[in-house]
C-alpha positions as CSV (number, residue, x, y, z in Angstrom):
1,M,42.5,-64.1,-21.5
2,H,38.8,-64.6,-21.3
3,R,38.9,-64.4,-17.5
4,S,40.8,-61.1,-17.5
5,V,38.3,-59.5,-20.0
6,F,35.3,-60.5,-17.9
7,P,36.2,-58.4,-14.8
8,A,36.9,-55.4,-17.0
9,A,33.6,-55.8,-18.9
10,M,31.8,-56.1,-15.5
11,L,33.5,-52.9,-14.3
12,L,32.6,-51.1,-17.5
13,L,29.0,-52.4,-17.3
14,G,28.8,-51.3,-13.6
15,C,30.0,-47.8,-14.5
16,L,27.5,-47.5,-17.3
17,W,24.7,-48.7,-15.1
18,A,25.7,-46.2,-12.4
19,Q,25.7,-43.3,-14.9
20,G,22.3,-44.4,-16.1
21,A,21.0,-44.5,-12.5
22,D,22.4,-41.0,-11.9
23,A,20.8,-39.8,-15.1
24,D,17.5,-41.3,-14.1
25,A,17.8,-39.7,-10.6
26,T,18.6,-36.3,-12.1
27,Q,15.7,-36.7,-14.5
28,A,13.4,-37.6,-11.7
29,D,14.6,-34.6,-9.6
30,S,14.0,-32.3,-12.5
31,L,10.5,-33.8,-13.1
32,S,9.6,-33.4,-9.4
33,A,10.9,-29.8,-9.4
34,Q,8.7,-29.1,-12.5
35,S,5.7,-30.6,-10.8
36,A,6.3,-28.6,-7.6
37,A,6.5,-25.4,-9.7
38,A,3.3,-26.3,-11.5
39,K,1.6,-26.9,-8.2
40,A,2.8,-23.5,-6.9
41,S,1.7,-21.7,-10.0
42,A,-1.7,-23.5,-9.8
43,K,-2.0,-22.2,-6.2
44,T,-1.2,-18.6,-7.2
45,A,-3.6,-18.9,-10.2
46,R,-6.4,-19.8,-7.8
47,G,-5.7,-16.7,-5.8
48,K,-3.8,-18.4,-2.9
49,S,-0.3,-17.1,-2.3
50,P,2.3,-19.5,-1.2
51,A,3.6,-17.1,1.4
52,A,1.6,-15.5,4.3
53,P,0.4,-11.9,3.5
54,S,2.5,-9.2,5.0
55,R,0.9,-6.8,7.5
56,Y,3.7,-4.3,7.2
57,R,2.5,-0.8,6.4
58,P,5.2,1.8,5.7
59,D,5.0,5.3,7.2
60,R,2.5,7.6,5.5
61,F,5.2,10.2,4.8
62,A,8.9,10.7,5.5
63,G,10.1,11.4,9.0
64,R,10.9,15.0,8.3
65,A,7.5,15.7,7.0
66,G,5.9,14.1,10.1
67,T,8.2,16.3,12.3
68,Y,7.2,19.4,10.2
69,Y,3.5,18.8,10.7
70,R,3.9,18.2,14.4
71,L,6.2,21.2,15.0
72,I,4.6,23.8,12.7
73,W,1.0,22.9,12.5
74,G,0.5,20.9,15.8
75,I,-1.1,17.9,14.0
76,D,-0.2,14.2,13.4
77,D,-1.6,11.1,11.8
78,L,-2.6,12.6,8.5
79,V,-4.8,10.1,6.6
80,V,-6.6,10.4,3.3
81,K,-9.2,7.7,2.7
82,W,-11.3,6.7,-0.3
83,G,-14.8,6.1,1.0
84,E,-18.5,5.5,0.0
85,S,-17.5,3.6,-3.1
86,G,-15.3,6.5,-4.2
87,E,-17.9,9.2,-4.0
88,V,-16.1,10.9,-1.1
89,I,-12.5,11.4,0.1
90,R,-12.1,11.7,3.9
91,F,-9.2,13.6,5.4
92,N,-8.4,12.8,9.0
93,Y,-5.8,14.3,11.4
94,R,-5.1,14.3,15.2
95,V,-4.4,17.5,17.0
96,L,-1.3,17.7,19.2
97,D,-1.2,21.5,19.8
98,A,-4.6,23.2,19.7
99,A,-3.1,26.7,19.3
100,K,-1.2,25.8,16.2
101,A,-4.0,23.7,14.6
102,T,-6.6,26.5,14.7
103,V,-6.0,27.2,11.0
104,L,-7.3,23.8,10.0
105,N,-10.7,24.2,11.8
106,D,-11.3,27.9,10.9
107,K,-14.6,28.3,9.0
108,R,-13.2,31.2,7.0
109,N,-10.5,28.9,5.4
110,E,-12.0,27.0,2.4
111,P,-10.3,23.5,2.3
112,S,-9.5,21.8,-1.0
113,L,-8.0,18.5,-2.0
114,I,-5.9,18.7,-5.2
115,D,-4.8,15.8,-7.4
116,P,-2.0,17.3,-9.6
117,E,-1.7,14.3,-11.9
118,R,-5.4,14.4,-12.9
119,G,-5.7,18.2,-12.6
120,V,-8.6,18.0,-10.2
121,S,-9.5,20.1,-7.1
122,L,-12.2,18.8,-4.8
123,V,-14.1,20.9,-2.3
124,V,-16.0,20.2,0.9
125,P,-19.7,19.9,0.1
126,S,-22.3,22.0,2.0
127,M,-25.6,20.4,2.9
128,E,-28.8,22.5,3.5
129,N,-29.6,21.4,7.0
130,V,-26.2,20.2,8.1
131,G,-23.7,22.8,6.6
132,Q,-20.2,21.9,5.5
133,L,-19.1,18.3,6.0
134,R,-16.2,19.2,8.2
135,Q,-15.5,19.9,11.9
136,S,-15.1,23.6,12.6
137,A,-15.2,23.7,16.4
138,P,-12.1,25.0,18.1
139,P,-9.5,22.2,18.2
140,E,-8.7,20.4,21.4
141,T,-5.4,18.6,22.1
142,G,-5.5,14.8,21.7
143,K,-8.7,14.7,19.6
144,A,-9.0,13.5,16.0
145,Y,-10.8,15.7,13.4
146,W,-12.0,15.0,9.8
147,M,-13.4,16.6,6.7
148,V,-15.0,15.1,3.7
149,F,-14.4,16.1,0.1
150,S,-16.9,15.4,-2.7
151,N,-15.4,13.1,-5.3
152,K,-18.3,13.0,-7.8
153,G,-17.4,11.1,-10.9
154,R,-14.6,9.3,-8.9
155,L,-11.9,11.4,-10.4
156,V,-9.5,10.8,-7.5
157,R,-8.7,7.1,-7.0
158,R,-6.9,4.9,-4.5
159,G,-3.1,5.2,-4.7
160,D,-3.2,8.8,-6.0
161,H,-0.9,11.4,-4.4
162,V,-2.9,14.4,-3.4
163,N,-2.3,17.8,-1.7
164,V,-4.6,19.1,1.0
165,V,-4.8,22.9,1.3
166,I,-6.6,24.7,4.1
167,G,-5.7,28.4,4.3
168,A,-2.0,28.7,4.9
169,F,-1.8,24.9,5.7
170,R,-0.6,22.7,2.9
171,A,0.1,18.9,3.1
172,D,1.7,17.6,-0.1
173,G,2.0,14.1,-1.4
174,L,-0.5,12.3,0.8
175,V,-1.5,8.9,-0.6
176,V,-5.2,8.0,-0.9
177,D,-5.9,4.7,0.9
C-alpha cells in the first residue's frame, strides 16, 4: 500500500509544483509589464514620446470652402499666422484669377480680422513712411499676397477661429497657426 501511495503523492506534488511555477511565471510577467509601463511613463514624463511625431496636417478648411474661394474669389491657400511673439497676425493668400481677386487688394476696402469668441476686431496698421501694412498693387495670377493685422495686447491667440473681412470678401472660420 505504501508503494501505491508514493506515486500518487509524487503526482500530486508535481501538479502543485507546476501550479506554483505557473504562478511565479504569471507574477514575473505582470512585474515585467509593470516595469515596462513605468519606463514608458518615465519617457513621456521627460518629454520624449514613445511614438514618432506625426507630420500630418489636415486641410485648413473643408473641400467645399476651398472650392468656393477658388471659384468666387479666385484665391487659394488662405493662411492666418500668429507672428512676432503674437503682436501681429499675418493673413496670406495666393491669387488664381487676378480679375476675381481685385477686391482683396483694393485700397478703398478696409480689411479687418474678427475673433467672434473674444469679441475682437483687428485692423491693418498704417505707418507714417510706409503706409498700410498690406499689398495693394493690382493682383497677378500665381503670386502670393499678404496683409498684417495689429494684435496689440495679444488678444487673438494660436488656435482661435477668426474671420477675415475685406469689402465684400469674407472668409469665416480660419484657424490661427
